LUMTI-242146 format. One record per residue (C-alpha): x, y, z; residue in one letter. Coordinates in steps of 0.5 Angstrom, whole numbers, plus 500, padded with zeros to 3 digits. Layout:
XYZA
...
END
This chain:
363662256M
366657261K
359655263N
356655256F
361650255H
359645261L
352646258I
355643251T
358637254L
352636258L
348635251Y
354631248F
352626254A
345626253I
346624246C
348618248S
342616252L
337619247N
335619239S
338624235K
331627233G
329627241Q
336631243N
335636237N
328637240D
330638247S
336643244L
331647240V
327648246S
333650250L
334655244L
326658245D
328659253E
334663251T
330667246L
325669251E
331672255K
334675249R
332682251E
336681258Q
342679255Y
342685250T
341689256Q
347686260Q
351687254K
349695254H
351695261Q
358692260K
359697254L
357703259K
362701264A
367701258L
365707256A
366710263L
373707263Q
375710257M
372717259H
377717265K
383715261T
382720256R
382725263L
389722266S
391717261G
397717256T
396716249K
397709249E
392708254E
387712251I
389708244Y
388701248Q
381704251A
378705244Y
380698242I
377695248K
370699246L
371697239Y
372690241D
365691245G
361693239Y
364689234N
359683232E
354688236F
353694233K
357696226Y
356704227D
359704234S
364699233A
366703227Y
366710231F
371707236Y
376704231I
376710227E
378714234K
383709235A
386710228K
386717230G
390716236I
395712233A
396717228K
398722233E
403718236I
406716230K
405709231S
405705225T
404698228T
398701232H
395704226L
396697222S
393693227E
387698227A
386697220K
386690221I
380691226E
377696221E
377691215G
374685219F
368690221L
367692214L
367685212L
362684218S
357689215A
358686208G
362692205L
367687202F
371691197T
372696202E
374691207A
379688202I
382695200D
383697207T
387690208L
391691202Q
393698205S
397695211I
404695211D
406688214T
413690216L
410693222T
406687224L
408682229T
407674226P
400674230L
398680227K
400678220K
396672221Y
390676223D
391680217L
392674212Y
386670215F
381677215T
383677208K
381670206A
375671210R
373677205S
375673199Y
370667201F
365672204D
365676197L
365669193A
359667197E
355674196Y
357674189N
354667187D
357668180D
361662178S
366666173K
368670179F
367665185Q
373660184I
378666183N
376669190Y
376662193I
383661190R
385668193K
382666200G
386660200I
393663198L
392668204N
390662209L
396658207N
400665209K
397665215A
398658217L
406659216N
406664222L
403660227V
404653231Q
401647228V
395645232N
395651236S
388655236S
389660230P
392654226Y
386650227L
381656226K
385657219A
386650217N
379648218G
376654214L
381652209K
379644208H
372647208L
373651202Q
377646199Q
371641200Q
375636204N
369635209W
372629213D
378633214L
375639216A
370636221K
376633224E
379640225N
373643228Y
372638233L
379638235L
379645236W
372645240L
375639244K
382642245S
381650247Y
376654251E
373658245L
371665246S
363666244P
365669237Q
370663235L
365658238Y
360660234G
364660228I
366652230A
359650231T
356654225S
362651220S
361644223L
353644222S
355646214Y
360640214I
355635217F
350638212K
355636206Q
356629209L
348628209D
348628216E
342633217P
341631225E
348633227K
348639222S
341641226K
345640233Y
351644231Y
347650228I
342650234T
348650239L
351656235A
344660235A
344659243I
351662244S
350668239D
343669243I
347668250Q
352673248H
348678244A
352677238I
348681233K
352679227E
350672226N
348667221V
346661226A
339663227L
338664220R
340657218N
336654223L
330657220A
332655213T
332647216K
326648220L
323651214Y
325644210E
322640216E
315643215G
316647221K
314654218L
311657224K
318657228K
322658222A
318664221N
319666228T
327665228Y
328668221V
324675223R
329675230I
335674225A
333680221L
332684227E
339682229D
342684222A
338691222E
341692229F
348691227F
347694220N
349688216A
347689209R
349683206H
345679212R
339683211K
339681204N
340674205Q
335674210I
330678206S
331673200S
328667204I
323670209L
318671203P
318664202I
317661209I
311666209E
308664203S
309657205A
306658212Q
300662209L
299656204Y
298652210R
293656213V
289657207E
289649207Q
287649214K
281654213N
279650207K
278644211S
275648216L
270651211Q
268644208N
267641216T
262647217V
258646210I
258638212L
255641219L
250645216A
247640212I
247635218L
243641221S
238641216L
237634215I
236634223I
231640222L
227636216V
226630221F
224634227L
219637222G
216630220I
216628227I
212634229V
207633223K
206626225Q
205628232L
199633230K
196628225E
196622228K
194623236K
192615236A
199613235A
202617241R
205610244Q
209609237A
211616237L
213616244A
217610242E
220614236N
222620241N
225615246K
229612240Q
231620238L
233622245Q
238616245Q
240618238M
241625241N
245622247L
250618243N
251624239L
253628245V
257623247E
261623240A
261630240D
258634246S
260641244I
257641237K
250637239Q
249641245D
249648240Y
245644235I
240643240T
240650242Y
240653235F
234648234L
230650240K
231657239A
229657232T
223653234S
221658239Q
222664235L
217660229I
212659234N
212666237K
211668230M
206664228G
202665234S
203673233L
201672226Q
194668228K
193673233T
194679229T
190676223I
184675227L
184682230K
185685223I
179681221K
175683227T
177690225K
180691232K
186695230P
188697237E
188690240E
193689234V
198694237L
197691244Q
198684242T
205687238I
207691244Y
207685248K
213682245Y
219685247S
226684243A
230686249K
226680253K
227675247E
235677247R
235676255T
232669254A
237668248L
243669253F
240665258H
239659254Q
246660251F
249661258D
245654260E
248650255V
255653255F
255652263L
253645262Q
259644257L
264648261F
261647269P
268650271S
268656266F
267662271I
272659277E
277657271S
276664268F
277668275N
284664276Q
287668271L
286675275F
288678281P
283676286E
280684286K
279683279E
275677279Q
268677275K
262674279T
255674275P
249678279K
244674282K
239673277N
245672271E
249666269L
254669265L
255677265N
257680258T
265680260E
264672261L
260671255R
265675250I
270670253F
265664253A
264665245L
271666245Y
272659248R
267656243L
272659237G
267665236I
273670236Q
271675230D
269681234N
264683229K
260676230Q
261677237V
258684237A
252682233D
250676237F
251681244L
247687240D
253691242V
258695238S
265692235I
268697239A
265695246T
267688244V
274690243Y
274695249S
272689254Y
277684251K
283689252T
281691259R
280684261L
287682258K
291688261N
288686268K
290679268S
296675270N
297673263H
298679259R
302675254E
298669253N
291671256F
287668250E
291662250Q
290661257K
282662256V
282656250M
286652255E
279652260I
277645259R
270643258K
266637261L
269631259E
264626256V
265618258Q
264613253P
258609254E
260602257K
257595253D
END
């Protein structure tokens, strides 16, 4: 925790050098890096809990009842805010030992922890009933403070969860009454005092006093991860009420980082940050964060958190879906426009070809026109190399197909008229679909490698040396390279790729999966393919 506080202070220093927006972006990037290590932090937590369980087992073999009770409390503390079921199991064990040794003090202390645990799981009524059953005469002043503070939290959380104005005010008044009792039991400006006093001002909507209180708490004490999360989350809420959104986002991001680093599964920070990102229109990141928050809530088994997250998740997903649909619509319009442009070009080419056949005497003028057309094509290549090259490729392939069909038609008609059916069959057999497809692939490969001359080299760099792909001597691209050449051009639908290559969809899927598994970048293989750069076209100089 000390190291995390140093990181926080460093970010405060950076704040004075950068704009708030830039600083928040940097902090969100740090959160993303932390989330990538989320499983690592969880495993570290499991290792600590395993060590505590081993120590507890040794204590049960040779320790006193008092030592066994303390061992169960330590295990409860370990699982508290990590996994509800396990934490509840060990607090029940601690209560059982307290009853065995007839320690009303230990039993009351365990019930306070049980109440907090029930509160964390969203069992508010059960939490309040448990806390109400505790005899305060058995408690030290500090434990009485814990009791009253936990009661206050129960009423406040119940008011938030209930969301009914008829009952909310009564719950909040009961919570403040318990906070006043807690404040009378601790020294002014001590850590427990600032914790309770800040919550009191927050619930009374005294935003400036609440802000001063929580900032003093952060500055004056080295807080545990749980308390640090409370302080920063509370400051985020306060700054939101004070209409300072950048500061609000800053503190909630700090809280989220701390929660992830300490494997705190019972948390609100990531969910609240997701809501802020949704309001900013950053739907993809908001969706990612809210799903992780839901995973944490399900892991801990916090019923109210799952309900809260489930209420905002469909909203974020719907907004993200709408944005995708808008992009698809825009792309569809672009495709239609390109199709119209292609049709226009085909019409003009047809006119030019017809004029070349009908007016042999005007070859010089037509040659000049052709020169101008080539210049126009060059300009189009410079403006958008990929589009124009593949339009040209499409026209060439279509023209060749039409010419071959025309030639075959003329030859066939002639043979039929001259009553030579055997020669008709011979003429038809001369045309091979396999050879035509091979020629089509060769033309495709040539155009693609003109646009992406370093594609094969760049693609192979994604694999270990022994897994790198090299076309055969008479090939420009093999089938595996051609699949991902199509992918780089944006043709990523398996059916479209299969139709073009004349293979099954399963074959395409098998190639993609096998190559991805062999690569050095399994997690983001497709992204790495899309990052392979095309041939850069330099603008024409005046």
